[in-house]
Every structure is written in C-alpha cells, then in structure tokens.
N, C-alpha and C positions, 0 to 999 in steps of 0.2 A: 153404355149401349153400343151395339155394333151397328154400323151404317151399311146397309145393303143386305141382300138375301144370302143364304148359305151358298158357298161355292165349292166345287170339287177341288181337291189338292192338285197343284200343278207339278211340273217336272222339277222346278227349282224351289228354293225356300221362299216363304211368304215375303212380300215386300215390306210389310209393316205389321203392327200388332192387330190392326183391324182385319187385315186379310187372313192372318193366322186364326183369329177367332171365327171368322166366317167359314174357314176350312174345317175347324173343329165342329162347328154346328152341322156342317154337311155330313161329316163322318158320324156324328151322333144320330142323325136321321137315317143313315144307311146301315147302322149296326143292329143286329137282332137284340131284342130286349132280354131274351133268355138264351143262355148258352149252356149246352150240356158238355161236360168234360169228364173223362174217366181219370180218376186219381188212384194211383197205386199207394196203398197205405203201407208204411214201414213201421215195424216195431221200434220202440225207443231204444237207443243204444245204451247198453249197460256196461260197456267197457271203459267208460270215461273215468280216469283216476279220481277226480274230485267228487264224483257221485258216491264213491265207496266210503268216504269220510263223512260221518254224520255231522251236520251243522256247517260244514265248510262249503262255501259257494253260495250260501244263502244271503250274503251281503255283510255289511259291516257289523250289524247287531249280532249276527250269529258268531262272528269271530270274537267279538268282545265277550260274549257269554262263555266262550271256550278258553279265554285267556287266563293265565295263572293269577294275575292281579285281581280279576273278578272273582275267582274261586276263593282267594285268600281273604279279601276285604269285604266281599259281599256287595250289596247295593245300598248306598245311602238313600234313605227315604225322606222326602220333604212333602208335607201335607199340601203345600201350595201347588205342587206339581200334579197332584191327583185330580 
C-alpha cells in the first residue's frame, strides 16, 4: 500500500518507491481514459528474402520438415506419443 495521497511529479527523481507510486497515481488520475490516435497503416513488406522460401522462418519444426533426413527416413510413429 502507498502511504499518502497522490502527488504531482517533481523536478527531480522520486526520493523513494512510495513517492514514485504516489506520482504514478497522480499521473493516472490526470490522464484521459480514452485517447484518439491516427495510425498510418502500411502494407506488409514482401521483399524480405526469407518470406519467399516456403516453410523457412516458421521455426524449428518447419526446418525439420524440409530437411533431407526427414524426407528420406520419414517420421517414426509411437502410439504412446499420440
């Protein structure tokens, strides 16, 4: 728990954790609840070299699926894993 009422931020850094939390409470009370912001949407970049290779960049499992050993040996199946 914080001891004391919310206080406005001072010129310097807070003296202790309690003062910091009181300043944060004050800022929260003085911030608007809803903020409107204009965001410029950008189309996704298609020129990244890894995106052109199917399966690469999807993580370790995708790379294992594309490996030569996987293609030659297949996947061993164990009923207890299912």
